[in-house]
Structure formats: C-alpha cells, structure tokens
C-alpha positions as CSV (number, residue, x, y, z in Angstrom):
1,X,17.6,5.4,31.9
2,X,18.8,6.4,28.4
3,X,17.1,5.3,25.3
4,X,19.7,3.0,23.5
5,X,18.7,1.5,20.2
6,X,20.2,-1.8,20.4
7,X,18.3,-3.3,17.5
8,X,19.9,-1.1,14.9
9,X,23.2,-2.4,16.2
10,X,22.4,-5.9,15.0
11,X,24.0,-7.2,11.8
12,X,21.8,-6.9,8.8
13,X,21.2,-10.6,8.5
14,X,19.7,-10.7,11.9
15,X,17.4,-7.8,11.2
16,X,16.4,-9.1,7.9
17,X,15.6,-12.5,9.5
18,X,13.4,-10.7,12.2
19,X,11.8,-8.6,9.4
20,X,10.9,-11.9,7.5
21,X,8.3,-12.7,10.1
22,X,6.4,-9.4,9.3
23,X,3.9,-9.0,6.5
24,X,5.8,-7.3,3.6
25,X,3.8,-4.0,4.1
26,X,5.1,-3.8,7.7
27,X,8.6,-4.7,6.7
28,X,8.7,-1.9,4.1
29,X,7.3,0.6,6.7
30,X,10.6,0.0,8.8
31,X,12.3,2.2,6.3
32,X,10.9,5.2,8.2
33,X,12.6,4.4,11.4
34,X,16.0,5.9,10.6
35,X,18.6,6.1,7.7
36,X,20.1,2.8,9.1
37,X,16.7,1.1,8.2
38,X,16.1,2.7,4.8
39,X,17.0,-0.2,2.7
40,X,17.1,-3.2,5.1
41,X,13.6,-4.4,4.2
42,X,14.7,-4.8,0.6
43,X,17.0,-7.8,1.5
44,X,14.3,-9.7,3.3
45,X,13.8,-13.2,1.4
46,X,10.1,-13.5,2.3
47,X,7.3,-11.8,0.5
48,X,4.0,-11.8,2.2
49,X,1.3,-9.7,0.4
50,X,-2.3,-9.6,1.8
51,X,-4.9,-7.2,0.1
52,X,-7.0,-7.5,3.4
53,X,-4.2,-5.9,5.4
54,X,-3.5,-3.4,2.6
55,X,-7.1,-2.1,2.3
56,X,-7.3,-1.4,6.0
57,X,-4.6,1.3,5.7
58,X,-5.5,4.6,7.5
59,X,-5.9,6.2,4.1
60,X,-8.5,3.7,3.0
61,X,-10.3,3.3,6.4
62,X,-13.3,5.2,5.4
63,X,-13.3,4.2,1.7
64,X,-15.0,1.2,0.5
65,X,-13.1,-1.5,-1.3
66,X,-12.8,0.1,-4.7
67,X,-10.8,-0.1,-7.9
68,X,-8.6,2.6,-6.5
69,X,-7.6,0.5,-3.4
70,X,-7.1,-2.5,-5.8
71,X,-4.8,-0.4,-8.1
72,X,-2.8,0.9,-5.1
73,X,-2.3,-2.7,-3.9
74,X,-0.9,-3.7,-7.3
75,X,1.2,-0.6,-7.4
76,X,2.6,-1.6,-3.9
77,X,3.5,-5.1,-5.1
78,X,5.2,-3.7,-8.2
79,X,7.2,-1.2,-6.3
80,X,8.3,-3.9,-3.8
81,X,9.4,-6.3,-6.5
82,X,11.2,-3.5,-8.3
83,X,13.0,-2.4,-5.2
84,X,14.2,-5.8,-3.9
85,X,18.0,-6.1,-3.6
86,X,17.9,-9.9,-3.7
87,X,16.6,-12.3,-6.2
88,X,16.2,-15.2,-4.0
89,X,12.8,-15.7,-2.3
90,X,12.5,-18.2,0.5
91,X,8.7,-17.9,0.8
92,X,6.0,-16.0,-1.2
93,X,2.5,-15.4,0.0
94,X,-0.2,-13.6,-1.9
95,X,-3.6,-13.4,-0.2
96,X,-6.2,-11.7,-2.6
97,X,-9.7,-11.5,-1.4
98,X,-11.6,-12.6,-4.5
99,X,-13.6,-9.8,-6.2
100,X,-15.0,-10.5,-9.6
101,X,-14.3,-7.0,-10.7
102,X,-10.7,-7.2,-10.0
103,X,-9.7,-10.3,-11.9
104,X,-7.6,-8.1,-14.4
105,X,-5.5,-6.8,-11.6
106,X,-5.0,-10.2,-10.1
107,X,-3.7,-11.6,-13.5
108,X,-1.4,-8.6,-13.9
109,X,0.3,-9.5,-10.5
110,X,0.6,-13.2,-11.3
111,X,2.4,-12.7,-14.6
C-alpha cells in the first residue's frame, strides 16, 4: 500500500472549511505539513483563540503561567491577524483565562 496524500489534492476552499473546525493554533500549525499547506490556514474565516490551549504548549509545559506566556499569546494573536489573507471573519472566539495581572495584555488584544 502506497502513502497517497489525498487531502492535499482537495481544493483550497474545502481545506479551509475543514481547518475552520480547528482552534486557530492548530490550523496555523498545518503550515508545517508541506509547501502546499504553507499559507492555506491564512484563508480560514474562523478565528478561535484560547490562552488555556496556548499555555499548554510543550515549550511552556513546565513553566508556570507567567507574564512571558501571556506576552507570547498576545504576539501569536498579533501575528495571526497580520498574516491573514482574508478580511472577512465568519466567527471569532477569544477565551482568556482571567488573571488580574494580565488585564493590560487583554485590553491590547481587544483594541
């Protein structure tokens, strides 16, 4: 049995529809799959950010929830918004675990 990549053969509109069901963090990570997938995530009309998922990244696994993690989350949101190839957003979700120390970061994203 040969390993045929049939998903990459799908039209971009179908792939972006599939990616719209993933959290934005996971949709962005698909750019690592191949050259074909490099920019597909930037056309997904759904933005789903969750700092709970973000802080559980492997690089933060043993680090307590800190201002550093918070800053990286804000940088990620900024980078995604700057890299998007479409202006239309069908759905936007921002889940931000409330931390009194990080109100400044939250207000930055909400502007």
